[in-house]
PyMOL CGO cylinders between C-alpha atoms (Angstrom):
from pymol import cmd
from pymol.cgo import CYLINDER

trace = [
    CYLINDER, -13.45, 4.76, -28.92, -11.01, 5.29, -31.70, 0.3, 1, 1, 1, 1, 1, 1,
    CYLINDER, -11.01, 5.29, -31.70, -10.41, 2.92, -34.64, 0.3, 1, 1, 1, 1, 1, 1,
    CYLINDER, -10.41, 2.92, -34.64, -7.02, 2.28, -33.08, 0.3, 1, 1, 1, 1, 1, 1,
    CYLINDER, -7.02, 2.28, -33.08, -8.58, 1.31, -29.88, 0.3, 1, 1, 1, 1, 1, 1,
    CYLINDER, -8.58, 1.31, -29.88, -10.96, -1.07, -31.60, 0.3, 1, 1, 1, 1, 1, 1,
    CYLINDER, -10.96, -1.07, -31.60, -8.10, -2.90, -33.40, 0.3, 1, 1, 1, 1, 1, 1,
    CYLINDER, -8.10, -2.90, -33.40, -6.18, -3.42, -30.15, 0.3, 1, 1, 1, 1, 1, 1,
    CYLINDER, -6.18, -3.42, -30.15, -9.28, -4.65, -28.31, 0.3, 1, 1, 1, 1, 1, 1,
    CYLINDER, -9.28, -4.65, -28.31, -9.92, -7.16, -31.00, 0.3, 1, 1, 1, 1, 1, 1,
    CYLINDER, -9.92, -7.16, -31.00, -6.44, -8.50, -30.69, 0.3, 1, 1, 1, 1, 1, 1,
    CYLINDER, -6.44, -8.50, -30.69, -6.65, -8.90, -26.91, 0.3, 1, 1, 1, 1, 1, 1,
    CYLINDER, -6.65, -8.90, -26.91, -10.10, -10.44, -27.27, 0.3, 1, 1, 1, 1, 1, 1,
    CYLINDER, -10.10, -10.44, -27.27, -8.50, -12.90, -29.63, 0.3, 1, 1, 1, 1, 1, 1,
    CYLINDER, -8.50, -12.90, -29.63, -5.70, -13.95, -27.17, 0.3, 1, 1, 1, 1, 1, 1,
    CYLINDER, -5.70, -13.95, -27.17, -7.69, -13.78, -24.02, 0.3, 1, 1, 1, 1, 1, 1,
    CYLINDER, -7.69, -13.78, -24.02, -7.94, -17.61, -23.62, 0.3, 1, 1, 1, 1, 1, 1,
    CYLINDER, -7.94, -17.61, -23.62, -4.19, -18.04, -23.67, 0.3, 1, 1, 1, 1, 1, 1,
    CYLINDER, -4.19, -18.04, -23.67, -3.18, -14.78, -22.04, 0.3, 1, 1, 1, 1, 1, 1,
    CYLINDER, -3.18, -14.78, -22.04, -2.41, -16.35, -18.67, 0.3, 1, 1, 1, 1, 1, 1,
    CYLINDER, -2.41, -16.35, -18.67, 0.06, -18.64, -20.30, 0.3, 1, 1, 1, 1, 1, 1,
    CYLINDER, 0.06, -18.64, -20.30, 1.66, -15.85, -22.23, 0.3, 1, 1, 1, 1, 1, 1,
    CYLINDER, 1.66, -15.85, -22.23, 1.94, -13.49, -19.23, 0.3, 1, 1, 1, 1, 1, 1,
    CYLINDER, 1.94, -13.49, -19.23, 5.18, -14.91, -17.80, 0.3, 1, 1, 1, 1, 1, 1,
    CYLINDER, 5.18, -14.91, -17.80, 7.37, -11.81, -18.30, 0.3, 1, 1, 1, 1, 1, 1,
    CYLINDER, 7.37, -11.81, -18.30, 6.14, -10.64, -14.84, 0.3, 1, 1, 1, 1, 1, 1,
    CYLINDER, 6.14, -10.64, -14.84, 7.54, -12.81, -11.96, 0.3, 1, 1, 1, 1, 1, 1,
    CYLINDER, 7.54, -12.81, -11.96, 5.20, -13.75, -9.18, 0.3, 1, 1, 1, 1, 1, 1,
    CYLINDER, 5.20, -13.75, -9.18, 7.58, -12.22, -6.67, 0.3, 1, 1, 1, 1, 1, 1,
    CYLINDER, 7.58, -12.22, -6.67, 7.46, -8.76, -8.47, 0.3, 1, 1, 1, 1, 1, 1,
    CYLINDER, 7.46, -8.76, -8.47, 3.67, -8.86, -8.26, 0.3, 1, 1, 1, 1, 1, 1,
    CYLINDER, 3.67, -8.86, -8.26, 3.63, -9.69, -4.50, 0.3, 1, 1, 1, 1, 1, 1,
    CYLINDER, 3.63, -9.69, -4.50, 6.20, -7.04, -3.64, 0.3, 1, 1, 1, 1, 1, 1,
    CYLINDER, 6.20, -7.04, -3.64, 4.28, -4.45, -5.70, 0.3, 1, 1, 1, 1, 1, 1,
    CYLINDER, 4.28, -4.45, -5.70, 0.79, -5.24, -4.45, 0.3, 1, 1, 1, 1, 1, 1,
    CYLINDER, 0.79, -5.24, -4.45, 1.56, -5.72, -0.80, 0.3, 1, 1, 1, 1, 1, 1,
    CYLINDER, 1.56, -5.72, -0.80, 2.05, -1.94, -0.61, 0.3, 1, 1, 1, 1, 1, 1,
    CYLINDER, 2.05, -1.94, -0.61, -1.58, -0.97, -1.37, 0.3, 1, 1, 1, 1, 1, 1,
    CYLINDER, -1.58, -0.97, -1.37, -4.38, 0.08, 0.95, 0.3, 1, 1, 1, 1, 1, 1,
    CYLINDER, -4.38, 0.08, 0.95, -7.66, 1.98, 0.83, 0.3, 1, 1, 1, 1, 1, 1,
    CYLINDER, -7.66, 1.98, 0.83, -9.30, 2.62, -2.49, 0.3, 1, 1, 1, 1, 1, 1,
    CYLINDER, -9.30, 2.62, -2.49, -7.33, 0.83, -5.33, 0.3, 1, 1, 1, 1, 1, 1,
    CYLINDER, -7.33, 0.83, -5.33, -7.67, 1.05, -9.13, 0.3, 1, 1, 1, 1, 1, 1,
    CYLINDER, -7.67, 1.05, -9.13, -6.03, -1.49, -11.20, 0.3, 1, 1, 1, 1, 1, 1,
    CYLINDER, -6.03, -1.49, -11.20, -5.88, -0.37, -14.99, 0.3, 1, 1, 1, 1, 1, 1,
    CYLINDER, -5.88, -0.37, -14.99, -5.60, -3.01, -17.60, 0.3, 1, 1, 1, 1, 1, 1,
    CYLINDER, -5.60, -3.01, -17.60, -6.69, -5.68, -15.09, 0.3, 1, 1, 1, 1, 1, 1,
    CYLINDER, -6.69, -5.68, -15.09, -6.90, -8.10, -18.01, 0.3, 1, 1, 1, 1, 1, 1,
    CYLINDER, -6.90, -8.10, -18.01, -7.69, -11.64, -17.02, 0.3, 1, 1, 1, 1, 1, 1,
    CYLINDER, -7.69, -11.64, -17.02, -7.15, -10.88, -13.40, 0.3, 1, 1, 1, 1, 1, 1,
    CYLINDER, -7.15, -10.88, -13.40, -3.65, -12.29, -12.86, 0.3, 1, 1, 1, 1, 1, 1,
    CYLINDER, -3.65, -12.29, -12.86, -2.99, -9.85, -10.00, 0.3, 1, 1, 1, 1, 1, 1,
    CYLINDER, -2.99, -9.85, -10.00, -6.17, -10.62, -8.11, 0.3, 1, 1, 1, 1, 1, 1,
    CYLINDER, -6.17, -10.62, -8.11, -4.58, -13.33, -5.98, 0.3, 1, 1, 1, 1, 1, 1,
    CYLINDER, -4.58, -13.33, -5.98, -1.89, -11.05, -4.65, 0.3, 1, 1, 1, 1, 1, 1,
    CYLINDER, -1.89, -11.05, -4.65, -3.81, -8.07, -3.09, 0.3, 1, 1, 1, 1, 1, 1,
    CYLINDER, -3.81, -8.07, -3.09, -3.92, -7.65, 0.61, 0.3, 1, 1, 1, 1, 1, 1,
    CYLINDER, -3.92, -7.65, 0.61, -7.09, -8.07, 2.66, 0.3, 1, 1, 1, 1, 1, 1,
    CYLINDER, -7.09, -8.07, 2.66, -9.35, -5.08, 3.41, 0.3, 1, 1, 1, 1, 1, 1,
    CYLINDER, -9.35, -5.08, 3.41, -8.83, -3.04, 0.34, 0.3, 1, 1, 1, 1, 1, 1,
    CYLINDER, -8.83, -3.04, 0.34, -11.55, -1.89, -2.12, 0.3, 1, 1, 1, 1, 1, 1,
    CYLINDER, -11.55, -1.89, -2.12, -10.41, -2.77, -5.66, 0.3, 1, 1, 1, 1, 1, 1,
    CYLINDER, -10.41, -2.77, -5.66, -11.73, -1.42, -8.96, 0.3, 1, 1, 1, 1, 1, 1,
    CYLINDER, -11.73, -1.42, -8.96, -10.31, -3.21, -12.01, 0.3, 1, 1, 1, 1, 1, 1,
    CYLINDER, -10.31, -3.21, -12.01, -10.77, -1.84, -15.48, 0.3, 1, 1, 1, 1, 1, 1,
    CYLINDER, -10.77, -1.84, -15.48, -10.05, -3.13, -19.00, 0.3, 1, 1, 1, 1, 1, 1,
    CYLINDER, -10.05, -3.13, -19.00, -11.17, -2.28, -22.47, 0.3, 1, 1, 1, 1, 1, 1,
    CYLINDER, -11.17, -2.28, -22.47, -11.24, -5.90, -23.55, 0.3, 1, 1, 1, 1, 1, 1,
    CYLINDER, -11.24, -5.90, -23.55, -14.68, -7.61, -22.66, 0.3, 1, 1, 1, 1, 1, 1,
    CYLINDER, -14.68, -7.61, -22.66, -13.31, -11.08, -23.18, 0.3, 1, 1, 1, 1, 1, 1,
    CYLINDER, -13.31, -11.08, -23.18, -10.42, -10.49, -20.79, 0.3, 1, 1, 1, 1, 1, 1,
    CYLINDER, -10.42, -10.49, -20.79, -12.78, -9.22, -18.31, 0.3, 1, 1, 1, 1, 1, 1,
    CYLINDER, -12.78, -9.22, -18.31, -14.93, -12.11, -18.66, 0.3, 1, 1, 1, 1, 1, 1,
    CYLINDER, -14.93, -12.11, -18.66, -12.09, -14.40, -17.52, 0.3, 1, 1, 1, 1, 1, 1,
    CYLINDER, -12.09, -14.40, -17.52, -11.28, -12.05, -14.62, 0.3, 1, 1, 1, 1, 1, 1,
    CYLINDER, -11.28, -12.05, -14.62, -14.85, -12.13, -13.40, 0.3, 1, 1, 1, 1, 1, 1,
    CYLINDER, -14.85, -12.13, -13.40, -14.73, -15.98, -13.44, 0.3, 1, 1, 1, 1, 1, 1,
    CYLINDER, -14.73, -15.98, -13.44, -11.67, -15.74, -11.11, 0.3, 1, 1, 1, 1, 1, 1,
    CYLINDER, -11.67, -15.74, -11.11, -13.81, -13.44, -8.91, 0.3, 1, 1, 1, 1, 1, 1,
    CYLINDER, -13.81, -13.44, -8.91, -16.68, -16.01, -8.94, 0.3, 1, 1, 1, 1, 1, 1,
    CYLINDER, -16.68, -16.01, -8.94, -14.46, -18.96, -8.15, 0.3, 1, 1, 1, 1, 1, 1,
    CYLINDER, -14.46, -18.96, -8.15, -12.32, -17.45, -5.39, 0.3, 1, 1, 1, 1, 1, 1,
    CYLINDER, -12.32, -17.45, -5.39, -13.19, -15.78, -2.16, 0.3, 1, 1, 1, 1, 1, 1,
    CYLINDER, -13.19, -15.78, -2.16, -10.89, -12.80, -2.09, 0.3, 1, 1, 1, 1, 1, 1,
    CYLINDER, -10.89, -12.80, -2.09, -10.25, -11.02, 1.10, 0.3, 1, 1, 1, 1, 1, 1,
    CYLINDER, -10.25, -11.02, 1.10, -11.21, -7.65, -0.27, 0.3, 1, 1, 1, 1, 1, 1,
    CYLINDER, -11.21, -7.65, -0.27, -14.07, -5.99, -2.21, 0.3, 1, 1, 1, 1, 1, 1,
    CYLINDER, -14.07, -5.99, -2.21, -13.68, -6.01, -5.99, 0.3, 1, 1, 1, 1, 1, 1,
    CYLINDER, -13.68, -6.01, -5.99, -15.61, -4.64, -8.86, 0.3, 1, 1, 1, 1, 1, 1,
    CYLINDER, -15.61, -4.64, -8.86, -14.61, -5.14, -12.61, 0.3, 1, 1, 1, 1, 1, 1,
    CYLINDER, -14.61, -5.14, -12.61, -15.61, -2.61, -15.20, 0.3, 1, 1, 1, 1, 1, 1,
    CYLINDER, -15.61, -2.61, -15.20, -15.18, -2.21, -19.04, 0.3, 1, 1, 1, 1, 1, 1,
    CYLINDER, -15.18, -2.21, -19.04, -13.40, 1.13, -19.44, 0.3, 1, 1, 1, 1, 1, 1,
    CYLINDER, -13.40, 1.13, -19.44, -10.70, 2.88, -21.41, 0.3, 1, 1, 1, 1, 1, 1,
    CYLINDER, -10.70, 2.88, -21.41, -7.64, 4.11, -19.58, 0.3, 1, 1, 1, 1, 1, 1,
    CYLINDER, -7.64, 4.11, -19.58, -7.46, 7.11, -21.81, 0.3, 1, 1, 1, 1, 1, 1,
    CYLINDER, -7.46, 7.11, -21.81, -10.98, 8.34, -20.53, 0.3, 1, 1, 1, 1, 1, 1,
    CYLINDER, -10.98, 8.34, -20.53, -11.41, 6.98, -16.98, 0.3, 1, 1, 1, 1, 1, 1,
    CYLINDER, -11.41, 6.98, -16.98, -15.07, 7.05, -15.70, 0.3, 1, 1, 1, 1, 1, 1,
    CYLINDER, -15.07, 7.05, -15.70, -14.10, 8.35, -12.24, 0.3, 1, 1, 1, 1, 1, 1,
    CYLINDER, -14.10, 8.35, -12.24, -13.96, 11.73, -10.50, 0.3, 1, 1, 1, 1, 1, 1,
    CYLINDER, -13.96, 11.73, -10.50, -10.72, 13.58, -9.87, 0.3, 1, 1, 1, 1, 1, 1,
    CYLINDER, -10.72, 13.58, -9.87, -8.71, 12.56, -6.74, 0.3, 1, 1, 1, 1, 1, 1,
    CYLINDER, -8.71, 12.56, -6.74, -10.57, 9.16, -6.26, 0.3, 1, 1, 1, 1, 1, 1,
    CYLINDER, -10.57, 9.16, -6.26, -7.97, 6.54, -5.55, 0.3, 1, 1, 1, 1, 1, 1,
    CYLINDER, -7.97, 6.54, -5.55, -5.27, 6.03, -2.87, 0.3, 1, 1, 1, 1, 1, 1,
    CYLINDER, -5.27, 6.03, -2.87, -3.32, 3.69, -5.07, 0.3, 1, 1, 1, 1, 1, 1,
    CYLINDER, -3.32, 3.69, -5.07, -3.36, 2.93, -8.80, 0.3, 1, 1, 1, 1, 1, 1,
    CYLINDER, -3.36, 2.93, -8.80, -1.67, -0.29, -10.11, 0.3, 1, 1, 1, 1, 1, 1,
    CYLINDER, -1.67, -0.29, -10.11, -0.56, -1.09, -13.57, 0.3, 1, 1, 1, 1, 1, 1,
    CYLINDER, -0.56, -1.09, -13.57, 1.35, -4.10, -14.73, 0.3, 1, 1, 1, 1, 1, 1,
    CYLINDER, 1.35, -4.10, -14.73, 2.71, -4.18, -18.35, 0.3, 1, 1, 1, 1, 1, 1,
    CYLINDER, 2.71, -4.18, -18.35, -0.22, -2.15, -19.63, 0.3, 1, 1, 1, 1, 1, 1,
    CYLINDER, -0.22, -2.15, -19.63, 1.25, 0.96, -21.24, 0.3, 1, 1, 1, 1, 1, 1,
    CYLINDER, 1.25, 0.96, -21.24, 2.79, -1.03, -24.05, 0.3, 1, 1, 1, 1, 1, 1,
    CYLINDER, 2.79, -1.03, -24.05, -0.65, -1.27, -25.53, 0.3, 1, 1, 1, 1, 1, 1,
    CYLINDER, -0.65, -1.27, -25.53, -2.35, 2.04, -24.74, 0.3, 1, 1, 1, 1, 1, 1,
    CYLINDER, -2.35, 2.04, -24.74, -2.83, 3.83, -28.03, 0.3, 1, 1, 1, 1, 1, 1,
    CYLINDER, -2.83, 3.83, -28.03, -2.01, 7.21, -26.47, 0.3, 1, 1, 1, 1, 1, 1,
    CYLINDER, -2.01, 7.21, -26.47, 0.19, 6.48, -23.44, 0.3, 1, 1, 1, 1, 1, 1,
    CYLINDER, 0.19, 6.48, -23.44, 0.75, 10.10, -22.59, 0.3, 1, 1, 1, 1, 1, 1,
    CYLINDER, 0.75, 10.10, -22.59, -3.12, 10.69, -22.28, 0.3, 1, 1, 1, 1, 1, 1,
    CYLINDER, -3.12, 10.69, -22.28, -3.31, 7.40, -20.22, 0.3, 1, 1, 1, 1, 1, 1,
    CYLINDER, -3.31, 7.40, -20.22, -0.84, 8.68, -17.77, 0.3, 1, 1, 1, 1, 1, 1,
    CYLINDER, -0.84, 8.68, -17.77, -2.58, 12.11, -17.52, 0.3, 1, 1, 1, 1, 1, 1,
    CYLINDER, -2.58, 12.11, -17.52, -5.77, 10.17, -16.53, 0.3, 1, 1, 1, 1, 1, 1,
    CYLINDER, -5.77, 10.17, -16.53, -3.98, 8.26, -13.76, 0.3, 1, 1, 1, 1, 1, 1,
    CYLINDER, -3.98, 8.26, -13.76, -2.69, 11.61, -12.53, 0.3, 1, 1, 1, 1, 1, 1,
    CYLINDER, -2.69, 11.61, -12.53, -6.30, 13.06, -12.48, 0.3, 1, 1, 1, 1, 1, 1,
    CYLINDER, -6.30, 13.06, -12.48, -7.90, 10.20, -10.62, 0.3, 1, 1, 1, 1, 1, 1,
    CYLINDER, -7.90, 10.20, -10.62, -5.18, 9.68, -8.07, 0.3, 1, 1, 1, 1, 1, 1,
    CYLINDER, -5.18, 9.68, -8.07, -5.42, 11.47, -4.79, 0.3, 1, 1, 1, 1, 1, 1,
    CYLINDER, -5.42, 11.47, -4.79, -2.79, 14.15, -4.20, 0.3, 1, 1, 1, 1, 1, 1,
    CYLINDER, -2.79, 14.15, -4.20, -1.34, 11.99, -1.48, 0.3, 1, 1, 1, 1, 1, 1,
    CYLINDER, -1.34, 11.99, -1.48, -1.73, 8.78, -3.52, 0.3, 1, 1, 1, 1, 1, 1,
    CYLINDER, -1.73, 8.78, -3.52, 0.75, 6.69, -5.40, 0.3, 1, 1, 1, 1, 1, 1,
    CYLINDER, 0.75, 6.69, -5.40, 0.87, 4.91, -8.89, 0.3, 1, 1, 1, 1, 1, 1,
    CYLINDER, 0.87, 4.91, -8.89, 2.64, 1.52, -8.72, 0.3, 1, 1, 1, 1, 1, 1,
    CYLINDER, 2.64, 1.52, -8.72, 3.84, 0.05, -12.01, 0.3, 1, 1, 1, 1, 1, 1,
    CYLINDER, 3.84, 0.05, -12.01, 5.65, -2.90, -13.36, 0.3, 1, 1, 1, 1, 1, 1,
    CYLINDER, 5.65, -2.90, -13.36, 6.42, -1.96, -16.95, 0.3, 1, 1, 1, 1, 1, 1,
    CYLINDER, 6.42, -1.96, -16.95, 8.62, -3.10, -19.79, 0.3, 1, 1, 1, 1, 1, 1,
    CYLINDER, 8.62, -3.10, -19.79, 9.99, -0.53, -22.35, 0.3, 1, 1, 1, 1, 1, 1,
    CYLINDER, 9.99, -0.53, -22.35, 12.66, 0.10, -24.93, 0.3, 1, 1, 1, 1, 1, 1,
    CYLINDER, 12.66, 0.10, -24.93, 16.16, -0.83, -23.74, 0.3, 1, 1, 1, 1, 1, 1,
    CYLINDER, 16.16, -0.83, -23.74, 18.64, 1.90, -23.21, 0.3, 1, 1, 1, 1, 1, 1,
    CYLINDER, 18.64, 1.90, -23.21, 21.27, -0.34, -24.74, 0.3, 1, 1, 1, 1, 1, 1,
    CYLINDER, 21.27, -0.34, -24.74, 21.62, 0.98, -28.36, 0.3, 1, 1, 1, 1, 1, 1,
    CYLINDER, 21.62, 0.98, -28.36, 21.86, -2.41, -30.03, 0.3, 1, 1, 1, 1, 1, 1,
    CYLINDER, 21.86, -2.41, -30.03, 19.11, -4.06, -28.03, 0.3, 1, 1, 1, 1, 1, 1,
    CYLINDER, 19.11, -4.06, -28.03, 16.94, -0.92, -28.43, 0.3, 1, 1, 1, 1, 1, 1,
    CYLINDER, 16.94, -0.92, -28.43, 17.45, -0.93, -32.22, 0.3, 1, 1, 1, 1, 1, 1,
    CYLINDER, 17.45, -0.93, -32.22, 16.48, -4.77, -32.36, 0.3, 1, 1, 1, 1, 1, 1,
    CYLINDER, 16.48, -4.77, -32.36, 13.27, -3.86, -30.37, 0.3, 1, 1, 1, 1, 1, 1,
    CYLINDER, 13.27, -3.86, -30.37, 12.43, -1.19, -32.93, 0.3, 1, 1, 1, 1, 1, 1,
    CYLINDER, 12.43, -1.19, -32.93, 12.82, -3.76, -35.67, 0.3, 1, 1, 1, 1, 1, 1,
    CYLINDER, 12.82, -3.76, -35.67, 10.62, -6.34, -34.12, 0.3, 1, 1, 1, 1, 1, 1,
    CYLINDER, 10.62, -6.34, -34.12, 7.98, -3.95, -32.83, 0.3, 1, 1, 1, 1, 1, 1,
    CYLINDER, 7.98, -3.95, -32.83, 5.69, -4.17, -35.86, 0.3, 1, 1, 1, 1, 1, 1,
    CYLINDER, 5.69, -4.17, -35.86, 5.47, -7.87, -35.45, 0.3, 1, 1, 1, 1, 1, 1,
    CYLINDER, 5.47, -7.87, -35.45, 4.40, -7.78, -31.78, 0.3, 1, 1, 1, 1, 1, 1,
    CYLINDER, 4.40, -7.78, -31.78, 1.94, -4.97, -32.44, 0.3, 1, 1, 1, 1, 1, 1,
    CYLINDER, 1.94, -4.97, -32.44, 0.32, -6.98, -35.24, 0.3, 1, 1, 1, 1, 1, 1,
    CYLINDER, 0.32, -6.98, -35.24, 0.12, -10.13, -33.24, 0.3, 1, 1, 1, 1, 1, 1,
    CYLINDER, 0.12, -10.13, -33.24, -1.37, -8.88, -29.97, 0.3, 1, 1, 1, 1, 1, 1,
    CYLINDER, -1.37, -8.88, -29.97, -1.24, -5.09, -29.91, 0.3, 1, 1, 1, 1, 1, 1,
    CYLINDER, -1.24, -5.09, -29.91, 1.78, -4.69, -27.60, 0.3, 1, 1, 1, 1, 1, 1,
    CYLINDER, 1.78, -4.69, -27.60, 4.70, -2.20, -28.35, 0.3, 1, 1, 1, 1, 1, 1,
    CYLINDER, 4.70, -2.20, -28.35, 8.03, -3.50, -27.16, 0.3, 1, 1, 1, 1, 1, 1,
    CYLINDER, 8.03, -3.50, -27.16, 9.88, -0.23, -27.88, 0.3, 1, 1, 1, 1, 1, 1,
    CYLINDER, 9.88, -0.23, -27.88, 7.87, 2.39, -25.92, 0.3, 1, 1, 1, 1, 1, 1,
    CYLINDER, 7.87, 2.39, -25.92, 9.99, 5.14, -24.28, 0.3, 1, 1, 1, 1, 1, 1,
    CYLINDER, 9.99, 5.14, -24.28, 7.96, 5.06, -21.26, 0.3, 1, 1, 1, 1, 1, 1,
    CYLINDER, 7.96, 5.06, -21.26, 10.05, 7.12, -19.00, 0.3, 1, 1, 1, 1, 1, 1,
    CYLINDER, 10.05, 7.12, -19.00, 9.73, 9.95, -21.45, 0.3, 1, 1, 1, 1, 1, 1,
    CYLINDER, 9.73, 9.95, -21.45, 6.01, 9.52, -21.68, 0.3, 1, 1, 1, 1, 1, 1,
    CYLINDER, 6.01, 9.52, -21.68, 5.72, 9.72, -17.93, 0.3, 1, 1, 1, 1, 1, 1,
    CYLINDER, 5.72, 9.72, -17.93, 7.67, 12.90, -17.79, 0.3, 1, 1, 1, 1, 1, 1,
    CYLINDER, 7.67, 12.90, -17.79, 5.54, 14.37, -20.53, 0.3, 1, 1, 1, 1, 1, 1,
    CYLINDER, 5.54, 14.37, -20.53, 2.38, 13.61, -18.63, 0.3, 1, 1, 1, 1, 1, 1,
    CYLINDER, 2.38, 13.61, -18.63, 3.46, 15.60, -15.50, 0.3, 1, 1, 1, 1, 1, 1,
    CYLINDER, 3.46, 15.60, -15.50, 3.70, 12.59, -13.22, 0.3, 1, 1, 1, 1, 1, 1,
    CYLINDER, 3.70, 12.59, -13.22, 6.64, 12.47, -10.81, 0.3, 1, 1, 1, 1, 1, 1,
    CYLINDER, 6.64, 12.47, -10.81, 8.98, 9.45, -10.42, 0.3, 1, 1, 1, 1, 1, 1,
    CYLINDER, 8.98, 9.45, -10.42, 9.43, 8.77, -6.79, 0.3, 1, 1, 1, 1, 1, 1,
    CYLINDER, 9.43, 8.77, -6.79, 11.27, 5.47, -7.27, 0.3, 1, 1, 1, 1, 1, 1,
    CYLINDER, 11.27, 5.47, -7.27, 12.56, 3.48, -10.21, 0.3, 1, 1, 1, 1, 1, 1,
    CYLINDER, 12.56, 3.48, -10.21, 14.01, -0.04, -9.75, 0.3, 1, 1, 1, 1, 1, 1,
    CYLINDER, 14.01, -0.04, -9.75, 15.54, -1.97, -12.72, 0.3, 1, 1, 1, 1, 1, 1,
    CYLINDER, 15.54, -1.97, -12.72, 14.36, -5.66, -12.64, 0.3, 1, 1, 1, 1, 1, 1,
    CYLINDER, 14.36, -5.66, -12.64, 15.68, -6.79, -16.06, 0.3, 1, 1, 1, 1, 1, 1,
    CYLINDER, 15.68, -6.79, -16.06, 18.30, -4.45, -17.41, 0.3, 1, 1, 1, 1, 1, 1,
    CYLINDER, 18.30, -4.45, -17.41, 16.64, -1.30, -18.48, 0.3, 1, 1, 1, 1, 1, 1,
    CYLINDER, 16.64, -1.30, -18.48, 13.81, -3.24, -20.22, 0.3, 1, 1, 1, 1, 1, 1,
    CYLINDER, 13.81, -3.24, -20.22, 11.65, -4.06, -17.13, 0.3, 1, 1, 1, 1, 1, 1,
    CYLINDER, 11.65, -4.06, -17.13, 11.17, -1.63, -14.15, 0.3, 1, 1, 1, 1, 1, 1,
    CYLINDER, 11.17, -1.63, -14.15, 9.33, -1.30, -10.93, 0.3, 1, 1, 1, 1, 1, 1,
    CYLINDER, 9.33, -1.30, -10.93, 8.06, 2.27, -10.59, 0.3, 1, 1, 1, 1, 1, 1,
    CYLINDER, 8.06, 2.27, -10.59, 6.52, 4.32, -8.01, 0.3, 1, 1, 1, 1, 1, 1,
    CYLINDER, 6.52, 4.32, -8.01, 4.92, 7.63, -9.32, 0.3, 1, 1, 1, 1, 1, 1,
    CYLINDER, 4.92, 7.63, -9.32, 3.20, 10.50, -7.65, 0.3, 1, 1, 1, 1, 1, 1,
    CYLINDER, 3.20, 10.50, -7.65, 0.64, 12.85, -9.27, 0.3, 1, 1, 1, 1, 1, 1,
]
cmd.load_cgo(trace, "trace")
């Protein structure tokens, strides 16, 4: 992994114990509506502490990856303490170099992950690679506001959020998706232009 990766991993390891309390930007209803769609072989990238695990439907086969070992440690405790109605395995891995063959997954899930991927375009290309041609990539993601004043404010504060926990609040995520070659099937605004629910296709 790159030195940039190492820095971000250390930041997420540091905040892992309080992450569940911090992760309030994503409403529970948004998670439910996103995850009720999935079936078959599912990959969640940036699974973190496993906040989404409670909302997956029964019968799927879920693989969750994260590059923070301490976040994964807390996710594994959730798996040990709950009897989920689906198969789940959790792996330490980098979204920029996924350890899976091409065309593996029916669905890929990402919730507020691409704010902290060092090379987001490379991350999106990897999702495209491992998603089946008939599959879908489902996302909840925050990004730079299209409002000029709010966007400028996010640019000003971004160095602070990056230094605190490694998250960029001013990513131009729609541009990064386009640059990766992924196709936007659906884009729903949830909180102005800052938070969106996205359905992508490879």
